[in-house]
N, C-alpha and C positions, 0 to 999 in steps of 0.2 A: 485535365492532366494533373496528377498528384506530384507534389514536390516534397523533398526532405531537406533538412539543413545538415550539410556535411562539413564539419570543421569550420562552421561559420558562413558557408556559402550555400545559396539556394540552388539545388540541382534537381533534375527530374529523377524519379526512381530508376535506378540502374545498378549494375554490379559495382559496389563500392569497395569491396575488400578482396584481398588475396587469400588463398588457403593458409597463409602464414599468420593471419590475424589472431592475436592471442585470446581474444574473447571467444572466437570460434573454436580455437584449439583447446583452451584450458578453462574457459569461463572466467578469464582474468579481466574483470571489469565490474562495473556497477550500473544501476539504472534508476531513474526516477519516473514515476507515473503521475502526471499533473493534470488537474482540471482547469480549463479556461472557461470563464463564464462572462459573457458580454464584455469581451476584450480585457478582462481582468484575470491575472494569474492568481488563483486562489492558494492561500498559504505559501506564497512565494518564498518568504523569509525562511520558513521551516524547511522547505525543499532544498534551498540552496545551502542552508546550514548543514543539513545532512549530507548533501552531495560533496561539499568541500572537506568536511570532516572525514568522510569515507575515503576520499582521494589521499588525504594526509595519512590515514591509517594504513592504506595499501601502498604508500610511497610512490604514488603516481603523480608526476609533476603536471601542473596546469599551465599551458601556454598563455601568453598575454591575452589572447582573444577568448579564452575560457574563463570568464568572470561573470559576476552577477548581472551587471548592466548589459553586457553583450548578450548573455543568455536570454534576458527578458526581451531585448530587442529582437533576437532571432526567433523566439517563440511566437511573439505577436505578429511579426512579419510573415512567418510560415502559416499561421492561422488565417491571416488576411488573404494570402494567395491561394490557400486551399479552401477558401470560403467556409471556414468553420470558427470564425472569431467569436460568435455568439455562444457556442457550446462545443467544446473540443476536448478530446482526450489526447494529451501530449505525452510522448515518451522520449526521454533523454537517455541514450546509451553511451556510456563513457568507457573506454578500454585502453589498455596499456600498449603504447607503440614502442619502437626502439628507444633505448636510453631512458626508459621509464617516463616518457612524455605521454600525455593524454590525447587521444583522438576521440571524436564524438559524432553522433548522429542524432538528430531530433526529428521525430515524426509527429504529425498533427492530423487528426482525423475527426470528422463530425461525430458528435455525441448527442443522442436523443435527450432533449431537455426533461423528458419524463423520469430520467434516472435521478433527478433532484428530489423526487417525491419519496416520502417514506413508504416502504412496501406495504400494500394492503394485506397480502397473504404472507403469513410468517414462514420463515425458511425452515427446512428440515436438515439437520446436520448429524454427523457421526464422526468417528475417529479413524484416521488412516492407519492401518495396522502394520505397515511394512517398512517404516523408516523411523529413525530417531534422530533429532537434530542436536548437534553439539551446543554447548554453552560457552564457547571460547570467545576470544576478543573480536572475532569477525562475525559472530552469530547475528548481531543486530543490523548488519548491512543488507541493503537490497542488492545482493550479489548476482552477477550473471550466471554463477553456478547455482542454479535454482531447482535442481532435479527433485528433491523431496516434495517441493510444492507443486511442481508440474505433475508428478505422479499422484499426489493427493487430489489434485483437480480432476485428473482422469478417473480416479477411483470414485469421486463424487458423481461424475456423469454416468459411469457404468452402473452405479447403485441407486440412481434416481434421487440423489441428494442435491441440495442447493449449495452446500459447502461441506468441507471435510477438515477436521482439526488435525494438527500435527503435534506429536509428542516430542519432548526432549529426551536426553539420554537417561534421565531419572524417571521416565514414564509419567511425567507431569505435562499438563497442557501448555503448549508453547504459543501457538497462534493457529490460524487457518490458512488454507492454500493461497488466499488472496486478501486476507484481512486479519486485523487484531481482534481479540475477543474481550468482552466485558461481561461480568456476571453481577446480577442484582440480587441481593439477599437482605431482607429486612430493611429496605431503603438505604442500604450501604452498597457501594460498588467495589468489585474486585477485578483485577486484571493481572496477568503475568508480569512480574518485574523483568527488567531488561536482562538481569543475570540469569533468567530462566531460558534465554536463547531466542526470544521473540524478535521479529523485525522491529526496529525502532520507527514505527509508522508515524507519519506527520499528522494524520488524523487522530491517532492514539494520543499524541502529545497535545493536540488541540482539545480533545475531549477531556483529558485529565485536567487541563487548566480551566476549562469551563465548569467542570464538576466542582473544583475548588472554589471558583468564584461564586457558585450557587450555594456554597456551604454544605455540600454533600460529601460525606466521608468516602474517600477513595483509598483502597488498599492495593498496593503494588507488591505482590509476593508470589507464593507458590499456589498454583491452581490445580487441584486434583479432580479426577473424575467424580469422586464422592461429592465435592463441592458443587460440581455441575449438576448433579442429581438433586441437591438440596435447594438449588437456586429458585427464586421466584420468576426471574426473567434473565434472558441472555440476548445480547446484541453484538453485532460485528461491525467493524468500521474500516474503511479505507478511503483514499483520496478521491476516488471516483464515485463510489456509492454512498459516501457519508456514513449513514447508519442503516443497518438492516436488522430488524428484530427477528428472533428465532422462535418458531412455534414449537418445535419438538427436538429432543435428543433421545433416540431409542424410544423407550416407553415413558419418558418424562415429557410432560407438556408444560408450556410456559404461557403467561399472559404478557401484555405489552403496555400496561397502564403507566408505569414509570418511564419506560423508553419513549412512549408517545408524547408524554408531557415534557420530557427533557428535550426531545427533538423540536417541539414547537417553541420552546424557550430559547434554544440556541441558534436555530437556523432562521433566516429571514423569511417573511411571508411568500416571497417569490419562489422559495424552495418548498413551499407547502401547498 
């Protein structure tokens, strides 16, 4: 039997919300997708930093039981009772209740440990043509209002793609339906800046810090389709998949020598 954590209490999966729930009605909330590996919450500090910063920006009040220590305890307890503490995909959904207080639900599901390995076959990507993401103050959040990314994911599946890129209002590359994007050109790395409207991914933050530690030049700026066509390599990142190297974008093919070496340097042998 599967359990979820509802406002700090472990309950069996059941109807938890009324039709008046604001996340259901308006997308008025945020979420975090977290990897648990061998009873450790990976990048926990980054996730909780983003979560509580997002709540502050959205003016959603956090009750006393919605804090870092309690969330860690809730996540690990949920993974224990759902028999997935060794490898789990955890999703925290936080939404606005009456008087701007936060309600939350945590899900924990078994994750195949093979996902920790770098992909052998490179991904095929393209651009989703039917939406443009704004670059406003809320663009960097993992908002429950996720429609452009949902449709980009559907477009990818319908067109036999592994991922699909999303453009911003200036027709520049923002990110992908489930990942941030990094471009390697002449041994320097480029990624969209936050002001370009991309989600402020925790793995994006981690990768940028690791690139700096390794002495690799990292540019956070505007990423055009032209730069994508000039690139030597492209890789995508998120909290679950870590790094996925890209084999092709339309008629452009990429190698993965930089990405593979960087992956081996950054991730522990158990992930390799």
